[in-house]
C-alpha positions in Angstrom: 0.0 0.0 0.0 2.8 2.4 0.9 4.5 1.7 -2.4 1.3 2.3 -4.3 0.8 5.7 -2.5 4.4 6.7 -3.2 3.9 5.9 -6.9 0.7 7.9 -7.0 2.4 10.9 -5.4 5.3 10.7 -7.8 2.9 10.6 -10.8 1.1 13.6 -9.4 4.4 15.6 -9.1 5.3 14.5 -12.6 2.0 15.7 -14.0 2.4 19.1 -12.2 5.9 19.5 -13.5 4.6 19.0 -17.1 1.8 21.6 -16.7 3.0 25.0 -17.7 2.3 27.7 -15.2 0.9 30.8 -16.9 2.7 33.9 -15.7 0.6 36.5 -13.9 -0.7 39.2 -16.3 -1.6 42.8 -15.7 -5.2 42.8 -17.0 -5.8 46.5 -16.8 -8.3 49.2 -17.7 -7.4 52.9 -18.3 -9.8 54.5 -15.8 -10.8 57.9 -17.1 -10.7 60.9 -14.6 -14.1 62.4 -14.2 -15.8 65.3 -12.3 -17.0 63.0 -9.5 -15.7 60.8 -6.8 -16.3 57.1 -7.3 -18.1 54.4 -5.3 -18.2 50.6 -5.4 -20.9 50.6 -8.1 -18.4 52.3 -10.4 -15.9 49.5 -9.8 -18.2 46.5 -10.2 -18.0 46.7 -14.0 -14.2 46.6 -13.8 -14.4 43.5 -11.6 -17.0 42.0 -14.0 -14.5 42.0 -16.9 -11.9 40.2 -14.6 -9.5 43.2 -14.6 -6.9 43.2 -11.8 -5.4 46.6 -12.5 -6.5 50.2 -13.2 -4.5 53.1 -14.6 -5.3 56.3 -12.7 -4.6 59.4 -14.8 -4.2 62.8 -13.1 -3.6 65.6 -15.6 -1.4 68.6 -16.0 -2.1 71.3 -18.7 0.1 73.3 -21.0 -1.0 76.3 -23.1 0.8 75.2 -26.3 3.6 73.0 -27.5 6.3 75.7 -26.8 5.0 76.7 -23.4 7.1 75.5 -20.4 4.6 75.8 -17.6 2.5 72.8 -16.5 -0.6 73.7 -14.5 -1.8 70.9 -12.3 -3.7 70.1 -9.1 -5.9 73.1 -9.2 -9.6 73.7 -8.2 -10.4 74.4 -11.9 -9.7 70.8 -12.8 -12.1 67.9 -12.7 -11.9 66.0 -9.4 -10.4 62.9 -10.9 -7.6 64.9 -12.6 -6.2 66.1 -9.2 -4.2 64.6 -6.4 -7.2 64.4 -4.1 -9.3 62.7 -6.8 -6.5 60.2 -7.7 -6.2 59.4 -4.0 -9.9 58.8 -3.6 -10.0 56.6 -6.8 -7.0 54.5 -5.6 -8.6 54.0 -2.1 -11.8 52.7 -3.6 -10.1 50.5 -6.1 -7.7 49.0 -3.6 -10.6 48.2 -1.3 -11.9 46.0 -4.2 -8.5 44.3 -4.7 -7.8 46.2 -7.9 -4.1 47.1 -8.2 -3.0 50.5 -9.5 -0.7 52.2 -12.0 -0.6 56.0 -11.6 0.0 57.5 -15.0 0.2 61.3 -14.9 -0.6 62.8 -18.3 -0.3 66.2 -20.0 -3.0 67.9 -22.0 -2.0 70.5 -24.6 -4.6 73.1 -25.3 -6.7 72.1 -28.4 -5.5 68.5 -27.9 -2.2 68.8 -29.8 0.1 65.8 -29.5 2.3 65.8 -26.5 5.1 64.1 -28.4 5.6 67.4 -30.2 6.3 69.5 -27.0 9.6 71.2 -27.7 11.0 74.4 -26.3 12.8 77.1 -28.4 15.4 78.2 -25.9 17.6 76.8 -23.2 15.8 79.0 -20.7 12.4 77.5 -21.5 13.8 73.9 -21.5 15.0 74.5 -17.9 11.7 76.0 -17.0 9.9 73.0 -18.5 12.2 70.6 -16.6 11.4 72.4 -13.3 7.7 72.4 -13.7 7.6 68.8 -15.1 9.6 67.6 -12.0 7.1 69.3 -9.7 4.2 67.7 -11.5 5.6 64.2 -11.7 7.2 64.1 -8.2 3.9 65.1 -6.6 2.4 61.9 -8.0 5.4 59.9 -7.1 4.8 60.9 -3.5 1.2 59.9 -3.8 2.2 56.6 -5.3 4.4 55.9 -2.3 1.9 57.1 0.2 -0.8 54.9 -1.3 1.4 51.8 -1.8 0.7 51.9 -5.6 2.0 49.0 -7.5 3.3 50.8 -10.6 4.2 54.4 -11.4 4.5 55.7 -14.9 7.0 58.6 -15.2 5.5 60.1 -18.4 3.3 59.6 -21.4 4.3 60.1 -25.1 6.9 62.8 -24.6 9.1 61.9 -27.6 10.8 65.3 -28.3 11.2 66.2 -24.7 13.2 63.0 -24.2 15.1 63.2 -27.5 16.3 66.7 -26.6 16.8 66.3 -22.9 17.9 62.7 -22.1 20.2 63.7 -19.2 17.3 65.3 -17.5 15.3 62.1 -17.7 18.0 60.0 -16.2 18.3 62.5 -13.4 14.5 62.6 -12.9 14.4 58.8 -12.6 17.0 59.0 -9.8 14.9 61.5 -7.9 11.7 59.4 -8.4 13.5 56.4 -6.9 14.4 58.3 -3.7 10.6 58.9 -3.2 8.8 55.9 -4.7 9.9 52.3 -4.1 7.6 50.4 -6.4 7.8 49.4 -10.1 8.5 52.1 -12.7 7.6 52.4 -16.4 7.3 55.1 -19.1 4.5 55.1 -21.7 6.3 55.5 -25.0 4.3 56.0 -28.2 4.3 53.0 -30.5 6.8 54.7 -32.9 9.0 56.0 -30.1 9.7 53.0 -27.9 12.6 51.7 -29.9 14.9 54.6 -29.1 13.8 55.5 -25.6 17.2 55.7 -23.8 16.4 54.8 -20.2 14.7 51.5 -20.3 17.5 49.9 -18.3 16.6 52.1 -15.4 12.9 51.1 -15.3 11.1 47.8 -14.5 8.8 47.6 -17.6 9.2 48.8 -21.2 5.9 50.6 -21.5 4.3 51.1 -24.9 1.1 52.8 -26.0 0.4 50.1 -28.6 -1.3 51.8 -31.4 0.6 50.0 -34.1 -1.0 49.8 -37.6 -2.0 46.2 -38.4 -4.5 46.4 -41.3 -5.5 48.6 -44.2 -9.0 47.1 -44.5 -12.3 48.7 -43.8 -13.2 45.6 -41.7 -10.0 44.0 -40.8 -10.1 40.2 -40.3 -8.5 38.4 -37.5 -6.0 36.8 -39.9 -5.0 40.1 -41.5 -4.4 41.6 -38.0 -2.3 38.6 -36.9 -0.2 39.0 -40.0 0.0 42.7 -39.4 1.5 42.2 -36.0 4.4 40.0 -37.2 6.9 42.7 -38.0 6.0 44.8 -34.9 6.2 41.8 -32.6 9.8 41.1 -33.8 10.8 44.6 -33.0 9.1 44.5 -29.6 10.8 41.2 -28.7 14.2 42.6 -29.8 13.8 45.6 -27.4 12.7 43.4 -24.6 15.7 41.1 -25.0 18.2 43.8 -25.5 17.1 45.5 -22.2 16.2 42.3 -20.4 12.8 43.9 -19.4 9.2 42.8 -19.8 6.9 44.6 -22.2 3.8 46.4 -20.7 1.2 47.9 -23.0 0.5 51.1 -21.0 -2.3 51.7 -23.4 -3.9 49.4 -26.1 -7.2 49.4 -27.8 -9.1 50.2 -31.0 -12.1 52.3 -32.0 -15.3 50.6 -33.1 -15.0 52.3 -36.5 -14.2 51.5 -40.1 -10.4 51.0 -40.7 -9.8 50.6 -37.0 -6.4 48.9 -37.6 -5.1 51.4 -40.1 -4.2 54.3 -37.8 -5.3 53.1 -34.4 -4.1 56.2 -32.6 -6.6 58.5 -34.3 -9.5 59.9 -32.3 -10.8 62.1 -35.1 -14.5 62.4 -34.7 -15.1 62.7 -38.4 -14.3 59.0 -38.5 -17.8 58.0 -37.3 -18.8 54.9 -39.3 -19.5 52.4 -36.5 -17.9 49.0 -37.1 -18.1 46.7 -34.0 -16.6 43.8 -35.9 -13.5 45.8 -36.7 -12.9 46.6 -33.0 -13.5 43.0 -32.0 -11.1 41.5 -34.6 -8.3 43.9 -34.0 -8.5 43.4 -30.2 -8.6 39.6 -30.5 -5.5 39.6 -32.7 -3.6 41.6 -30.1 -4.6 39.2 -27.4 -3.6 36.2 -29.5 -0.3 37.8 -30.4 0.8 38.9 -26.9 -1.0 37.6 -23.9 0.5 34.1 -24.0 4.1 35.3 -24.1 6.2 35.0 -21.0 8.0 38.3 -21.7 4.8 40.2 -22.0 3.5 41.6 -18.7 0.0 42.7 -19.8 -1.7 46.0 -20.6 -4.4 48.6 -20.0 -7.4 48.9 -22.4 -8.1 52.4 -23.5 -10.4 53.7 -22.2 -12.8 52.9 -19.3 -15.4 55.4 -17.9 -16.8 55.3 -14.4 -20.5 55.5 -15.4 -20.6 52.2 -17.1 -24.3 52.2 -18.0 -24.2 55.6 -19.6 -21.3 55.1 -22.1 -20.3 53.1 -25.1 -22.9 50.9 -26.7 -23.4 49.6 -30.2 -23.8 53.1 -31.8 -20.6 54.5 -30.3 -17.6 54.8 -32.6 -15.0 55.8 -30.1 -12.4 53.7 -28.1 -14.3 52.6 -25.1 -15.2 48.9 -25.1 -18.0 49.3 -22.7 -21.4 47.9 -23.7 -20.0 46.6 -27.0 -19.3 43.0 -28.2 -15.5 43.6 -27.5 -16.3 43.9 -23.7 -17.1 40.2 -23.6 -13.9 39.4 -25.4 -11.9 41.4 -22.8 -13.7 39.5 -20.0 -12.9 36.2 -21.6 -9.2 37.0 -22.2 -8.8 38.5 -18.7 -10.3 35.3 -17.2 -7.7 33.0 -18.6 -5.6 31.3 -16.0 
């Protein structure tokens, strides 16, 4: 009898050894800052899609692409865009076992692309560095205070980094004296391959709006093929830096040609195409979520009033109340 039990135990161990253990994934949503505080009913839809992370996004504002002053944490902002709002959101999400990435962002007046922020003089570069440090270190302090799991040091600031790399290395050192958790930076999809400081961070963060199809309604097969070249480049950067990849943003609009230029939020693109959104999203999951070097990502974007947003007539990014929401739930449930 003892011999039989021993053999059974050895067989059990052998079968366990042969079963691959799926690495933990960051199954995140990009939680949009709003005018209001949040309650548990605002969090239930996040739990319902099996998300385990939320990106909290306080904002700073710049008048134009050449202006060095970042205005932030003022009573003129929406509650969710401020430090107090971010803190309240984090508290409520943590109560519900949702982990957090704080991802401070800049809004340029009229919505101009932050990657084009570039000063015209040394004086203004210095002024921008000073005000950006004040902005980002305030939220590094909040991240440490609230035991936040990941802190993102910036979002899509290509020219700022290209022109002032020494500043960014110095900033990372300052952040590490304040915040002891994991660090990333949200590089735009066409910027990540030359970001100079990946070795100093924990994740290679990418806002993953890579073009994957030219079709009006891209098929799953087209999108999978469209990812092949990009995936090779992403793997190369991951291996060269020995760091996992994190999609700090990913997602597609429910619109015609959703895989052609996925970064576009142009409201003149308004032909609803739910199939396009679903196929492009499924291809991304099939391409990345099974890979050991891939840490996970944050779907763009998730609003707190779930019952009032999205839907089958909506042509913007949110997956809420659309067929793709079920796909997210399924992918985020895989063990």
